[in-house]
Structures are given as structure tokens and as C-alpha cells.
C-alpha positions as a LaTeX table, in Angstrom:
\begin{tabular}{lrrr}
\hline
Residue & $x$ (\AA) & $y$ (\AA) & $z$ (\AA) \\
\hline
Met1 & $-13.32$ & $-23.10$ & 7.74 \\
Lys2 & $-13.84$ & $-21.33$ & 11.07 \\
Lys3 & $-10.62$ & $-22.08$ & 12.92 \\
Ile4 & $-7.06$ & $-23.08$ & 12.17 \\
Gly5 & $-5.20$ & $-24.16$ & 15.24 \\
Arg6 & $-6.11$ & $-21.68$ & 17.97 \\
Tyr7 & $-6.91$ & $-18.91$ & 15.47 \\
Glu8 & $-10.41$ & $-17.80$ & 14.46 \\
Ile9 & $-10.71$ & $-17.18$ & 10.71 \\
Thr10 & $-12.46$ & $-13.89$ & 9.86 \\
Gly11 & $-11.88$ & $-13.67$ & 6.10 \\
Arg12 & $-9.68$ & $-14.58$ & 3.16 \\
Leu13 & $-6.95$ & $-12.17$ & 2.07 \\
Gly14 & $-5.65$ & $-13.92$ & $-1.04$ \\
Arg15 & $-4.69$ & $-17.16$ & $-2.72$ \\
Gly16 & $-1.66$ & $-18.27$ & $-4.70$ \\
Ala17 & $-0.57$ & $-21.46$ & $-6.41$ \\
Met18 & 0.80 & $-22.95$ & $-3.18$ \\
Ser19 & $-1.11$ & $-21.38$ & $-0.33$ \\
Thr20 & $-4.06$ & $-19.36$ & 0.92 \\
Val21 & $-3.76$ & $-16.40$ & 3.28 \\
Tyr22 & $-6.55$ & $-15.74$ & 5.77 \\
Lys23 & $-7.22$ & $-12.92$ & 8.17 \\
Ala24 & $-7.60$ & $-14.33$ & 11.66 \\
Lys25 & $-7.89$ & $-13.39$ & 15.32 \\
Ala26 & $-5.46$ & $-14.61$ & 17.92 \\
Pro27 & $-6.98$ & $-16.20$ & 21.04 \\
Val28 & $-7.28$ & $-14.15$ & 24.24 \\
Thr29 & $-5.81$ & $-10.91$ & 22.82 \\
Gly30 & $-7.99$ & $-10.75$ & 19.69 \\
Arg31 & $-5.00$ & $-9.47$ & 17.74 \\
Leu32 & $-5.46$ & $-9.58$ & 13.97 \\
Val33 & $-2.94$ & $-11.77$ & 12.16 \\
Ala34 & $-2.40$ & $-13.13$ & 8.67 \\
Leu35 & $-2.57$ & $-16.93$ & 8.55 \\
Lys36 & $-0.81$ & $-18.54$ & 5.60 \\
Val37 & $-1.87$ & $-22.15$ & 5.02 \\
Leu38 & $-0.40$ & $-24.69$ & 2.60 \\
Gln39 & $-3.30$ & $-25.24$ & 0.20 \\
Pro40 & $-2.25$ & $-26.01$ & $-3.40$ \\
Arg41 & $-4.63$ & $-24.30$ & $-5.82$ \\
Asp42 & $-5.38$ & $-27.41$ & $-7.87$ \\
Asp43 & $-4.58$ & $-31.10$ & $-8.15$ \\
Ile44 & $-2.57$ & $-30.60$ & $-11.33$ \\
Phe45 & $-0.10$ & $-28.29$ & $-9.60$ \\
Glu46 & 0.19 & $-30.62$ & $-6.63$ \\
Ser47 & 0.75 & $-33.69$ & $-8.83$ \\
Leu48 & 3.34 & $-31.80$ & $-10.90$ \\
Val49 & 5.39 & $-30.77$ & $-7.90$ \\
Gly50 & 4.50 & $-33.31$ & $-5.24$ \\
Tyr51 & 2.93 & $-32.48$ & $-1.90$ \\
Glu52 & 6.05 & $-33.28$ & 0.11 \\
Arg53 & 8.12 & $-30.86$ & $-1.93$ \\
Leu54 & 5.46 & $-28.17$ & $-1.58$ \\
Arg55 & 5.47 & $-28.78$ & 2.14 \\
Glu56 & 9.26 & $-28.47$ & 2.24 \\
Met57 & 9.09 & $-25.20$ & 0.30 \\
Phe58 & 6.40 & $-23.86$ & 2.62 \\
Val59 & 8.30 & $-24.69$ & 5.80 \\
Asp60 & 11.48 & $-23.23$ & 4.29 \\
Glu61 & 9.65 & $-19.95$ & 3.76 \\
Gly62 & 8.82 & $-19.89$ & 7.47 \\
Arg63 & 12.46 & $-20.52$ & 8.35 \\
Ile64 & 13.58 & $-17.71$ & 6.04 \\
Met65 & 11.24 & $-15.20$ & 7.64 \\
Gly66 & 12.00 & $-16.42$ & 11.15 \\
Gly67 & 15.72 & $-15.94$ & 10.59 \\
Val68 & 15.53 & $-12.24$ & 9.70 \\
Ser69 & 14.61 & $-9.36$ & 12.01 \\
His70 & 14.40 & $-5.93$ & 10.39 \\
Asp71 & 12.12 & $-2.88$ & 10.42 \\
His72 & 11.26 & $-3.38$ & 6.75 \\
Val73 & 10.79 & $-7.16$ & 6.70 \\
Ala74 & 7.52 & $-8.66$ & 7.96 \\
Lys75 & 7.83 & $-10.80$ & 11.08 \\
Ile76 & 6.66 & $-14.38$ & 11.44 \\
Ile77 & 4.86 & $-14.85$ & 14.75 \\
Asp78 & 4.36 & $-18.60$ & 14.84 \\
Cys79 & 4.50 & $-21.74$ & 12.72 \\
Asp80 & 2.47 & $-24.88$ & 13.36 \\
Glu81 & 0.31 & $-27.48$ & 11.66 \\
Gln82 & $-3.24$ & $-28.75$ & 11.87 \\
Asp83 & $-4.15$ & $-32.27$ & 10.79 \\
Gly84 & $-0.81$ & $-32.53$ & 9.03 \\
Thr85 & $-1.23$ & $-29.23$ & 7.13 \\
Pro86 & 1.40 & $-26.62$ & 7.98 \\
Phe87 & 0.51 & $-22.98$ & 8.53 \\
Met88 & 2.37 & $-19.87$ & 9.58 \\
Val89 & 1.16 & $-16.86$ & 11.55 \\
Leu90 & 2.32 & $-13.50$ & 10.23 \\
Glu91 & 1.90 & $-9.83$ & 10.99 \\
Tyr92 & $-1.28$ & $-8.46$ & 9.45 \\
Phe93 & $-1.29$ & $-5.22$ & 7.47 \\
Pro94 & $-4.48$ & $-3.78$ & 5.94 \\
His95 & $-2.63$ & $-1.61$ & 3.41 \\
Ser96 & $-0.22$ & $-2.48$ & 0.59 \\
Leu97 & 1.81 & $-0.52$ & $-1.90$ \\
Gly98 & $-0.31$ & $-2.17$ & $-4.59$ \\
Ser99 & $-3.53$ & $-0.66$ & $-3.24$ \\
Phe100 & $-1.76$ & 2.65 & $-2.62$ \\
Ile101 & $-0.77$ & 3.05 & $-6.28$ \\
Gly102 & $-4.05$ & 1.52 & $-7.47$ \\
Glu103 & $-2.57$ & $-1.43$ & $-9.34$ \\
Ala104 & $-5.51$ & $-3.40$ & $-10.72$ \\
Tyr105 & $-6.19$ & $-7.06$ & $-11.52$ \\
Arg106 & $-5.14$ & $-6.13$ & $-15.06$ \\
Val107 & $-1.67$ & $-5.14$ & $-14.02$ \\
Glu108 & $-1.04$ & $-3.36$ & $-17.35$ \\
Asp109 & $-3.69$ & $-0.72$ & $-16.59$ \\
Leu110 & $-2.49$ & 2.74 & $-15.58$ \\
Ser111 & $-1.89$ & 3.23 & $-11.86$ \\
Arg112 & $-1.72$ & 6.37 & $-9.73$ \\
Val113 & 1.27 & 8.64 & $-10.26$ \\
Ile114 & 3.03 & 9.20 & $-6.94$ \\
Ser115 & 5.10 & 12.22 & $-5.94$ \\
Leu116 & 8.86 & 12.18 & $-6.25$ \\
Asp117 & 9.61 & 12.50 & $-2.54$ \\
Lys118 & 7.02 & 9.87 & $-1.53$ \\
Thr119 & 8.47 & 7.51 & $-4.15$ \\
Lys120 & 11.95 & 8.17 & $-2.82$ \\
Tyr121 & 10.78 & 7.61 & 0.75 \\
Tyr122 & 9.30 & 4.20 & $-0.05$ \\
Leu123 & 12.14 & 3.04 & $-2.32$ \\
Gln124 & 14.64 & 3.83 & 0.43 \\
Gln125 & 12.76 & 1.59 & 2.85 \\
Ile126 & 12.45 & $-1.24$ & 0.34 \\
Leu127 & 16.17 & $-1.10$ & $-0.35$ \\
Arg128 & 16.98 & $-1.12$ & 3.36 \\
Gly129 & 14.89 & $-4.25$ & 3.76 \\
Leu130 & 16.62 & $-5.85$ & 0.77 \\
Glu131 & 20.02 & $-4.95$ & 2.23 \\
Arg132 & 19.17 & $-7.05$ & 5.26 \\
Leu133 & 17.84 & $-9.93$ & 3.19 \\
His134 & 20.83 & $-9.94$ & 0.85 \\
Phe135 & 23.20 & $-9.81$ & 3.82 \\
Ala136 & 21.53 & $-13.04$ & 4.99 \\
Gly137 & 22.06 & $-14.56$ & 1.54 \\
Ile138 & 18.37 & $-14.29$ & 0.60 \\
Val139 & 17.29 & $-13.25$ & $-2.90$ \\
His140 & 13.58 & $-12.46$ & $-2.77$ \\
Arg141 & 12.84 & $-12.81$ & $-6.53$ \\
Asp142 & 9.26 & $-11.51$ & $-6.28$ \\
Val143 & 9.49 & $-7.84$ & $-5.31$ \\
Lys144 & 6.22 & $-6.24$ & $-6.49$ \\
Pro145 & 3.64 & $-3.79$ & $-5.08$ \\
Phe146 & 1.38 & $-6.37$ & $-3.42$ \\
Asn147 & 4.36 & $-7.97$ & $-1.68$ \\
Leu148 & 5.17 & $-4.62$ & $-0.07$ \\
Met149 & 2.87 & $-3.76$ & 2.82 \\
Ile150 & 2.43 & $-0.35$ & 4.44 \\
Thr151 & 2.08 & $-0.09$ & 8.21 \\
Asn152 & $-0.19$ & 2.39 & 9.95 \\
Asp153 & 2.85 & 4.56 & 10.67 \\
Asp154 & 3.89 & 4.58 & 7.00 \\
Arg155 & 6.64 & 1.97 & 6.97 \\
Ile156 & 7.21 & $-0.58$ & 4.23 \\
Lys157 & 7.29 & $-4.27$ & 5.15 \\
Ile158 & 8.50 & $-6.88$ & 2.65 \\
Ile159 & 6.41 & $-10.08$ & 2.63 \\
Asp160 & 6.07 & $-13.40$ & 0.74 \\
Phe161 & 9.30 & $-15.36$ & 0.54 \\
Gly162 & 7.78 & $-18.30$ & $-1.32$ \\
Leu163 & 10.09 & $-17.83$ & $-4.33$ \\
Ser164 & 13.20 & $-16.80$ & $-2.42$ \\
Arg165 & 16.55 & $-18.51$ & $-2.81$ \\
Val166 & 18.82 & $-18.79$ & 0.23 \\
Arg167 & 22.60 & $-18.89$ & $-0.17$ \\
Gly168 & 22.37 & $-20.40$ & $-3.64$ \\
Glu169 & 20.10 & $-23.30$ & $-2.65$ \\
Glu170 & 17.49 & $-23.82$ & $-5.39$ \\
Lys171 & 14.66 & $-25.66$ & $-3.66$ \\
Met172 & 11.94 & $-23.53$ & $-5.19$ \\
Leu173 & 12.69 & $-24.14$ & $-8.87$ \\
Ile174 & 10.01 & $-26.14$ & $-10.66$ \\
Ala175 & 10.29 & $-26.96$ & $-14.35$ \\
Gly176 & 8.11 & $-24.65$ & $-16.40$ \\
Met177 & 7.21 & $-22.46$ & $-13.42$ \\
Gln178 & 7.57 & $-18.68$ & $-13.70$ \\
Val179 & 9.93 & $-17.38$ & $-11.00$ \\
Gly180 & 8.72 & $-13.89$ & $-10.19$ \\
Ser181 & 5.87 & $-11.78$ & $-11.51$ \\
Pro182 & 5.52 & $-10.55$ & $-15.11$ \\
Tyr183 & 6.92 & $-7.05$ & $-15.66$ \\
Tyr184 & 8.62 & $-6.92$ & $-12.25$ \\
Ala185 & 10.85 & $-9.98$ & $-12.68$ \\
Ala186 & 14.36 & $-9.39$ & $-14.03$ \\
Pro187 & 15.05 & $-10.84$ & $-17.51$ \\
Glu188 & 17.50 & $-13.43$ & $-16.17$ \\
Gln189 & 14.72 & $-14.91$ & $-14.02$ \\
Gly190 & 12.99 & $-15.98$ & $-17.22$ \\
Arg191 & 16.12 & $-17.22$ & $-18.98$ \\
Asp192 & 17.84 & $-18.98$ & $-16.11$ \\
Pro193 & 16.33 & $-18.53$ & $-12.62$ \\
Lys194 & 19.34 & $-20.21$ & $-11.02$ \\
Ser195 & 21.56 & $-17.38$ & $-12.22$ \\
Ala196 & 19.46 & $-14.62$ & $-10.64$ \\
Asp197 & 21.36 & $-12.97$ & $-7.80$ \\
Ala198 & 20.58 & $-10.00$ & $-5.55$ \\
Arg199 & 20.67 & $-7.64$ & $-8.54$ \\
Ala200 & 17.44 & $-9.24$ & $-9.80$ \\
Asp201 & 15.68 & $-7.68$ & $-6.81$ \\
Leu202 & 17.20 & $-4.30$ & $-7.67$ \\
Tyr203 & 15.74 & $-4.57$ & $-11.18$ \\
Ser204 & 12.30 & $-5.06$ & $-9.62$ \\
Val205 & 12.78 & $-1.97$ & $-7.45$ \\
Gly206 & 13.69 & 0.01 & $-10.57$ \\
Val207 & 10.52 & $-1.12$ & $-12.36$ \\
Leu208 & 8.53 & $-0.14$ & $-9.29$ \\
Gly209 & 10.17 & 3.31 & $-9.33$ \\
Phe210 & 9.09 & 3.87 & $-12.94$ \\
Arg211 & 5.62 & 2.57 & $-12.07$ \\
Met212 & 5.18 & 5.01 & $-9.19$ \\
Leu213 & 6.45 & 8.06 & $-11.09$ \\
Thr214 & 4.71 & 7.44 & $-14.41$ \\
Gly215 & 1.77 & 5.15 & $-13.65$ \\
Arg216 & 3.08 & 2.82 & $-16.36$ \\
Leu217 & 4.78 & $-0.56$ & $-16.66$ \\
Phe218 & 7.21 & $-1.80$ & $-19.26$ \\
Ser219 & 8.86 & $-5.09$ & $-20.16$ \\
Tyr220 & 12.63 & $-5.28$ & $-20.44$ \\
Asn221 & 12.33 & $-5.31$ & $-24.23$ \\
Asp222 & 10.45 & $-2.00$ & $-24.22$ \\
Glu223 & 11.77 & 1.52 & $-24.06$ \\
Arg224 & 11.73 & 2.85 & $-20.49$ \\
Pro225 & 9.00 & 5.40 & $-19.71$ \\
Thr226 & 10.15 & 9.00 & $-19.77$ \\
Leu227 & 9.66 & 10.76 & $-16.46$ \\
Asp228 & 7.67 & 13.99 & $-16.48$ \\
Ile229 & 9.34 & 16.19 & $-13.87$ \\
Pro230 & 9.26 & 20.01 & $-14.11$ \\
Ser231 & 12.99 & 20.34 & $-13.43$ \\
Arg232 & 15.01 & 19.01 & $-16.40$ \\
Glu233 & 18.06 & 18.49 & $-14.18$ \\
Val234 & 16.09 & 16.48 & $-11.62$ \\
Gln235 & 14.38 & 14.50 & $-14.39$ \\
Gly236 & 17.71 & 13.59 & $-15.97$ \\
Gln237 & 19.20 & 12.35 & $-12.70$ \\
Trp238 & 16.18 & 10.24 & $-11.84$ \\
Gln239 & 15.89 & 8.86 & $-15.38$ \\
Glu240 & 19.54 & 7.82 & $-15.32$ \\
Phe241 & 19.16 & 6.23 & $-11.88$ \\
Leu242 & 16.11 & 4.14 & $-12.83$ \\
Glu243 & 17.52 & 3.11 & $-16.19$ \\
Lys244 & 20.64 & 1.83 & $-14.44$ \\
Ala245 & 18.49 & $-0.12$ & $-11.97$ \\
Thr246 & 16.55 & $-1.74$ & $-14.84$ \\
Ala247 & 19.49 & $-2.43$ & $-17.15$ \\
Arg248 & 18.91 & $-5.60$ & $-19.15$ \\
Leu249 & 22.47 & $-6.78$ & $-18.49$ \\
Val250 & 23.09 & $-7.62$ & $-14.84$ \\
Glu251 & 26.60 & $-6.17$ & $-14.85$ \\
Asn252 & 25.23 & $-2.75$ & $-15.81$ \\
Arg253 & 23.01 & $-2.46$ & $-12.73$ \\
Phe254 & 23.89 & $-1.32$ & $-9.24$ \\
Ser255 & 26.23 & $-3.73$ & $-7.52$ \\
Ser256 & 24.18 & $-3.96$ & $-4.30$ \\
Ala257 & 21.07 & $-2.70$ & $-2.54$ \\
Met258 & 23.29 & $-0.50$ & $-0.39$ \\
Ser259 & 24.98 & 1.19 & $-3.36$ \\
Met260 & 21.59 & 1.74 & $-4.99$ \\
Arg261 & 20.17 & 3.21 & $-1.78$ \\
Ile262 & 23.13 & 5.55 & $-1.29$ \\
Glu263 & 22.75 & 6.88 & $-4.83$ \\
Leu264 & 18.99 & 7.18 & $-4.34$ \\
Glu265 & 19.45 & 9.24 & $-1.19$ \\
Ala266 & 21.57 & 11.74 & $-3.12$ \\
Leu267 & 18.89 & 12.32 & $-5.76$ \\
Pro268 & 17.05 & 15.66 & $-5.57$ \\
Val269 & 13.28 & 16.06 & $-5.29$ \\
Val270 & 11.00 & 18.88 & $-6.32$ \\
Gln271 & 7.76 & 19.92 & $-4.67$ \\
Asn272 & 5.47 & 19.87 & $-7.66$ \\
Asn273 & 2.25 & 18.16 & $-8.61$ \\
Leu274 & 3.45 & 15.50 & $-11.02$ \\
Ala275 & 0.11 & 13.68 & $-11.13$ \\
Ser276 & $-2.08$ & 16.61 & $-12.11$ \\
Leu277 & $-0.04$ & 17.15 & $-15.28$ \\
Asp278 & $-1.55$ & 13.97 & $-16.74$ \\
Ser279 & $-4.67$ & 13.41 & $-14.68$ \\
Gly280 & $-7.07$ & 15.68 & $-16.56$ \\
Ala281 & $-8.37$ & 16.96 & $-13.22$ \\
Glu282 & $-10.19$ & 20.29 & $-13.14$ \\
Leu283 & $-8.84$ & 22.43 & $-10.35$ \\
Trp284 & $-10.49$ & 24.84 & $-7.93$ \\
Lys285 & $-14.11$ & 24.87 & $-9.08$ \\
Lys286 & $-16.73$ & 26.53 & $-6.91$ \\
Pro287 & $-18.37$ & 24.11 & $-4.44$ \\
Pro288 & $-21.92$ & 23.00 & $-5.29$ \\
Lys289 & $-24.77$ & 25.03 & $-3.87$ \\
Gly290 & $-26.99$ & 23.61 & $-1.17$ \\
Arg291 & $-26.26$ & 21.51 & 1.89 \\
Val292 & $-24.07$ & 18.48 & 1.38 \\
Arg293 & $-25.29$ & 15.18 & 2.84 \\
Ala294 & $-24.28$ & 14.88 & 6.49 \\
Lys295 & $-26.02$ & 11.63 & 7.49 \\
Ala296 & $-24.06$ & 8.39 & 7.16 \\
Glu297 & $-25.39$ & 5.86 & 4.69 \\
Arg298 & $-24.40$ & 2.93 & 2.53 \\
Val299 & $-22.47$ & 3.92 & $-0.59$ \\
Met300 & $-22.04$ & 0.92 & $-2.85$ \\
Phe301 & $-18.75$ & 0.33 & $-4.66$ \\
Lys302 & $-20.47$ & 0.44 & $-8.05$ \\
Asn303 & $-22.00$ & 3.86 & $-7.29$ \\
Ile304 & $-19.28$ & 5.90 & $-5.60$ \\
Arg305 & $-17.47$ & 7.03 & $-8.75$ \\
Glu306 & $-20.63$ & 8.54 & $-10.22$ \\
Leu307 & $-21.73$ & 9.97 & $-6.85$ \\
Leu308 & $-18.48$ & 11.86 & $-6.24$ \\
Gly309 & $-17.25$ & 12.34 & $-9.78$ \\
Leu310 & $-14.18$ & 10.09 & $-9.47$ \\
Asp311 & $-11.88$ & 8.77 & $-12.19$ \\
His312 & $-11.02$ & 5.09 & $-12.69$ \\
Leu313 & $-8.44$ & 5.36 & $-9.88$ \\
Phe314 & $-11.08$ & 6.76 & $-7.49$ \\
Arg315 & $-9.67$ & 10.29 & $-7.47$ \\
Pro316 & $-11.92$ & 13.34 & $-7.91$ \\
Val317 & $-12.09$ & 14.73 & $-11.42$ \\
Lys318 & $-12.91$ & 18.16 & $-9.96$ \\
Tyr319 & $-11.38$ & 19.73 & $-6.87$ \\
Tyr320 & $-13.02$ & 22.50 & $-4.89$ \\
Gln321 & $-11.10$ & 25.19 & $-3.06$ \\
Pro322 & $-11.89$ & 24.95 & 0.65 \\
Lys323 & $-11.70$ & 28.10 & 2.77 \\
Phe324 & $-10.32$ & 27.15 & 6.15 \\
Ser325 & $-9.99$ & 29.63 & 8.98 \\
Val326 & $-8.00$ & 28.44 & 11.98 \\
Leu327 & $-9.93$ & 28.94 & 15.23 \\
Asp328 & $-7.21$ & 27.46 & 17.46 \\
His329 & $-4.58$ & 24.74 & 17.35 \\
Leu330 & $-7.31$ & 22.06 & 17.58 \\
Val331 & $-10.12$ & 23.25 & 15.30 \\
Ala332 & $-10.52$ & 24.92 & 11.90 \\
Lys333 & $-13.72$ & 26.16 & 10.27 \\
Glu334 & $-14.44$ & 25.57 & 6.58 \\
Gln335 & $-16.30$ & 28.69 & 5.48 \\
Asn336 & $-18.13$ & 27.26 & 2.44 \\
Ser337 & $-19.91$ & 24.59 & 4.46 \\
Gly338 & $-19.73$ & 26.07 & 7.96 \\
Leu339 & $-18.32$ & 22.78 & 9.26 \\
Leu340 & $-15.81$ & 22.63 & 12.09 \\
Trp341 & $-12.96$ & 20.17 & 11.44 \\
Gln342 & $-10.51$ & 18.69 & 13.89 \\
Arg343 & $-6.96$ & 19.71 & 13.05 \\
Arg344 & $-5.22$ & 16.89 & 14.92 \\
Gly345 & $-7.82$ & 14.13 & 14.95 \\
Ala346 & $-7.51$ & 11.26 & 17.39 \\
Gly347 & $-3.73$ & 11.21 & 17.01 \\
Phe348 & $-3.62$ & 7.44 & 16.46 \\
Pro349 & $-4.97$ & 5.05 & 13.80 \\
Leu350 & $-8.12$ & 3.30 & 15.05 \\
Asn351 & $-10.46$ & 0.64 & 13.74 \\
Phe352 & $-13.98$ & 1.70 & 12.80 \\
Ser353 & $-15.52$ & 0.66 & 16.12 \\
Gln354 & $-12.82$ & 2.54 & 18.05 \\
Ala355 & $-13.37$ & 5.56 & 15.81 \\
Gln356 & $-17.05$ & 5.61 & 16.78 \\
Glu357 & $-16.13$ & 5.28 & 20.45 \\
Tyr358 & $-13.77$ & 8.23 & 20.07 \\
Ile359 & $-16.57$ & 10.31 & 18.51 \\
Asp360 & $-18.86$ & 9.37 & 21.41 \\
His361 & $-16.15$ & 10.48 & 23.85 \\
Leu362 & $-15.85$ & 13.89 & 22.16 \\
Asn363 & $-19.59$ & 14.42 & 22.54 \\
Asp364 & $-19.64$ & 13.16 & 26.14 \\
Ile365 & $-17.07$ & 15.75 & 27.20 \\
Val366 & $-18.56$ & 18.46 & 24.93 \\
Trp367 & $-15.15$ & 18.87 & 23.31 \\
Glu368 & $-14.43$ & 22.43 & 22.16 \\
Gly369 & $-17.92$ & 23.38 & 23.29 \\
Gln370 & $-19.61$ & 21.11 & 20.72 \\
Lys371 & $-21.68$ & 17.98 & 21.37 \\
Asn372 & $-22.57$ & 16.91 & 17.84 \\
Trp373 & $-19.22$ & 15.63 & 16.59 \\
Arg374 & $-19.34$ & 12.89 & 13.95 \\
Leu375 & $-17.36$ & 11.32 & 11.12 \\
Pro376 & $-17.57$ & 13.19 & 7.80 \\
Thr377 & $-19.44$ & 11.70 & 4.85 \\
Val378 & $-17.66$ & 10.95 & 1.59 \\
Glu379 & $-19.25$ & 14.03 & 0.01 \\
Glu380 & $-18.05$ & 16.31 & 2.81 \\
Ile381 & $-14.50$ & 15.01 & 2.62 \\
Cys382 & $-14.50$ & 15.25 & $-1.18$ \\
Leu383 & $-15.15$ & 19.01 & $-0.95$ \\
Val384 & $-12.02$ & 19.71 & 1.10 \\
Leu385 & $-9.50$ & 17.49 & $-0.71$ \\
Ala386 & $-6.68$ & 19.15 & $-2.61$ \\
Pro387 & $-5.31$ & 17.76 & $-5.89$ \\
Pro388 & $-2.88$ & 14.89 & $-5.23$ \\
Leu389 & 0.72 & 15.93 & $-4.74$ \\
His390 & $-0.26$ & 19.62 & $-4.90$ \\
Val391 & 2.77 & 20.69 & $-2.90$ \\
Ser392 & 4.63 & 17.59 & $-1.85$ \\
Ser393 & 3.91 & 14.09 & $-0.71$ \\
Cys394 & 3.19 & 15.17 & 2.83 \\
Ser395 & $-0.52$ & 15.50 & 3.49 \\
Asn396 & $-1.87$ & 18.10 & 1.12 \\
Trp397 & $-4.82$ & 18.58 & 3.43 \\
Pro398 & $-3.84$ & 21.34 & 5.91 \\
Leu399 & $-5.52$ & 19.56 & 8.82 \\
Phe400 & $-2.92$ & 16.83 & 9.09 \\
Gly401 & 0.81 & 16.23 & 9.31 \\
Ser402 & 2.94 & 14.30 & 6.86 \\
Ser403 & 2.48 & 10.91 & 8.54 \\
Val404 & $-1.29$ & 10.70 & 7.96 \\
His405 & $-2.57$ & 8.66 & 5.02 \\
Trp406 & $-6.00$ & 7.24 & 5.62 \\
Val407 & $-9.02$ & 8.85 & 7.28 \\
Trp408 & $-12.32$ & 7.15 & 8.10 \\
Thr409 & $-15.55$ & 8.47 & 6.62 \\
Ala410 & $-19.00$ & 7.88 & 8.11 \\
Asp411 & $-20.17$ & 5.85 & 5.13 \\
His412 & $-20.00$ & 2.09 & 4.64 \\
Ser413 & $-19.87$ & $-0.05$ & 1.51 \\
Asn414 & $-21.14$ & $-3.31$ & 3.04 \\
Lys415 & $-21.41$ & $-5.03$ & 6.41 \\
Lys416 & $-17.66$ & $-5.54$ & 6.69 \\
Gln417 & $-16.20$ & $-2.49$ & 4.96 \\
Ala418 & $-16.37$ & 1.29 & 5.32 \\
Trp419 & $-15.02$ & 4.03 & 3.07 \\
Ile420 & $-11.75$ & 5.77 & 3.82 \\
Val421 & $-9.86$ & 8.49 & 1.97 \\
Asp422 & $-6.12$ & 8.79 & 1.50 \\
Val423 & $-5.41$ & 12.46 & 2.15 \\
Thr424 & $-1.89$ & 12.14 & 0.75 \\
Glu425 & $-2.95$ & 11.06 & $-2.72$ \\
Ser426 & $-6.63$ & 12.08 & $-2.60$ \\
Tyr427 & $-8.33$ & 8.80 & $-3.46$ \\
Phe428 & $-11.15$ & 6.78 & $-1.91$ \\
Gln429 & $-11.06$ & 3.10 & $-1.06$ \\
Arg430 & $-12.86$ & 0.51 & 1.03 \\
Leu431 & $-11.30$ & $-0.84$ & 4.21 \\
Asp432 & $-12.40$ & $-3.65$ & 6.49 \\
Arg433 & $-13.86$ & $-2.15$ & 9.63 \\
Asp434 & $-11.25$ & $-3.92$ & 11.72 \\
Gly435 & $-8.51$ & $-2.17$ & 9.74 \\
Ala436 & $-6.94$ & 1.04 & 10.99 \\
Ala437 & $-7.23$ & 4.64 & 9.79 \\
Cys438 & $-7.12$ & 8.07 & 11.37 \\
Val439 & $-10.14$ & 9.96 & 12.67 \\
Cys440 & $-11.00$ & 13.56 & 11.86 \\
Ala441 & $-14.29$ & 14.59 & 13.46 \\
Val442 & $-16.56$ & 17.30 & 12.08 \\
Ser443 & $-19.30$ & 19.35 & 13.71 \\
Ala444 & $-21.92$ & 21.68 & 12.26 \\
\hline
\end{tabular}
């Protein structure tokens, strides 16, 4: 499939029971969008439900999204059909909370532990988005990491309203169908989905909070994970807050997203490295002798962990202590390697092609007296990363401010993807070249 309506298909983002989501380009502007198309996964599902009902559910999802405008709810751009098949055009986001925490296909596997203040920051935004949805009478019923996207300026956007219920209308309920995702769905969604109200979404947020702070999941029959926070007082307050959010009985939870958010905002944070307590990382080893590779090359996904010494969540097992000396407000020199590093970068997230154009511009104008600026290799960036959450959730790399997450490297994984590094949580991942990340140029 090369086109749907006026939109050029450039790749597939995911597939569910009802629909497939494609990455596409809008005509004229070339803007990247997410195209969600009604495509039942198999004939059995379609015959069980009926195509007309699936179509009704799909169109209802578009109406739900079109009726809500909020900073933390994804926007629907357009809705149309091709040859009788409906599709909707949505905002496209290359990053999700699921990829940020490293949740795998086996959802039970350990994920990255996230700092207390970054967790608080994201939970606040999720709850604000849910406040708006609940005000409109919408219960999402599938709040989970991969339904929470992260914008380039670090804002959460709630997506996927395929299982939502609007003002008590139960058009989505199908006999024998799971409403919500295992682990994240509230217990009442399994017993009686019709009874699930807005507090079911709050349960999911509570599970997500435990997931981010411990790297672990639990079912509602299990004991809640114990938080590992250096301050006993802070730990107790957060433990109590999350246990209330995930109470098995609905009446024991927060009464609304607003009340949960207000209590969340009053919770204290501490600037400590929660992740390193359980990561097994070795800290501050001497950098390796000899010149580190400076030329860009292909680094295959199957090889990068061994090449850089990364754990299963693509974080370094060893961290080296960089020695930065500030030359001016734009450039710092790392003494171990002799490399000059930009302190501000481009200032805006760019796609990979734009990043290369920016590098070319620096060399054309002989920026800061240098004409050999380039993107750093994965090895070079690995040598200047600090342990995740070393001080707080703001960038633990002194070159950047708190709003920077992802930075392009010079290396690619395949024809469509290049390697980036999250300087907040110190992990490597692949990103489509048309995605957006920051640029930090280096020069020898």
C-alpha cells in the first residue's frame, strides 16, 4: 500500500485487533502524520463482531478525539474513507512513554527505573489530560505506556480511544473481549467492564507510577512493589499515594483525576539516583586508552550492546568520568579525548537530514573558529554520559538543559534508522531518520 487518500505511506507503526497505524506524509507540506485505518486483524474477529459494528466503533473513536482539545490529548487532524474503508489522520509522535521506560514485548520484563521528579512530571500531565477527558464524560480504559506519547518538547499526549466509553454508552463492549491491557487495567474492567468509571483510569496511572519508580509490574492480586527511595519520609508518602491509586476496591481510590493530581503535586521529591541502586552499574572508571572511533559507520542492533557494554535496557554498565572545561558559553572541551562539544546544540529538535545540514552550516561559517564539526559517534557519546538520574531528572549531561532528551549520533542502524541517546536516562535507541532529536556537534 503506497497511498491512502491523499497521504503517502512511509511505514507501519503498529497493528491492533481493529486497525493498523501507518506513518504517512501529508501532500504539499510533507508533514508526518499517523494514519489509522480500519483493518481487522483476522476474519475470525471480524465475523465475531461484524464489520458494520467495527466501523461504527472506529468512527466513534474519531468523534471522541475530535470533540476534545487539550495540551495532553492527541489531536485528530482529519477523518475520511477510501474505497469504503474509514481512516483517521492523527498527530505523529516518534517517542512514547513505553519506549522511554524500555517496556518490552514481554511486558513482564523489568523496565528502566525513572527518577522521582521525572515520574511526577509525567504523571501530572497524564492526570491533566484525564481531567479533560473525564470532564467530557470519556473513560479511556486503556491507559498504558504505549498509549502515552512524548512530544519533542517533553509533553505527554494521550492517544488511542478505541476502548473508551462516552457518557455511559457501551458501544465498545464485545462478549469475551478484554477491555484494557493486562496489568494496567483496573480489576473491575475484568469483572464487569460496564461498571468501570473514571477511577479505572486512575488505577492505571497508579500502576504506571509503580512501574516507573521500580521497573516492575504487579497484578491487583499481588503485593504492591516497595519503593526504594533514600528518604524514608518521602518513600512513605509516595507509597501511600500509589497504593491508594491502585486500591482493589474502587471506593478506596481517589475520587477524581483532579483530586489525585492535587495530592500528587504536594508530594516531595529527592534528587538522588534511584536507578543506580539496583542497576549494577560500575561508576567512574577510567576511560579506555587510545583514540575512540570518530568516523560514522553502521552499528547493527544486534551488536551495539556488546560494542558499548550496555545492559538489556541499553544503558552502559560502566560510566566514565568526563573532564569538561568550559571555554565559553557555547563550547566546552573534554580533556580526556580533546574533543570540543557544543554546550547549546542547535537549540531545536531536527530530523537526521536537518541535523546534517546544520553541521554543514557550522563548518561553512567556521563556527567558533573550527571547520570540522560533526555528529559524535556512539562510542564518543558513551564516554561522556553520566549514570542515569545521577542528580535529578533534568539532563545529567552538563551540556544541556532540563528539556533535552534525545541527541543524534553519527551512526546508523539501517537505511531508515540512526542511533540516538537519551541524555536524561542515559540509554541508546534507534530512531527513524525522519524523527526528531537534538544536535550536539563535536570537533577535534
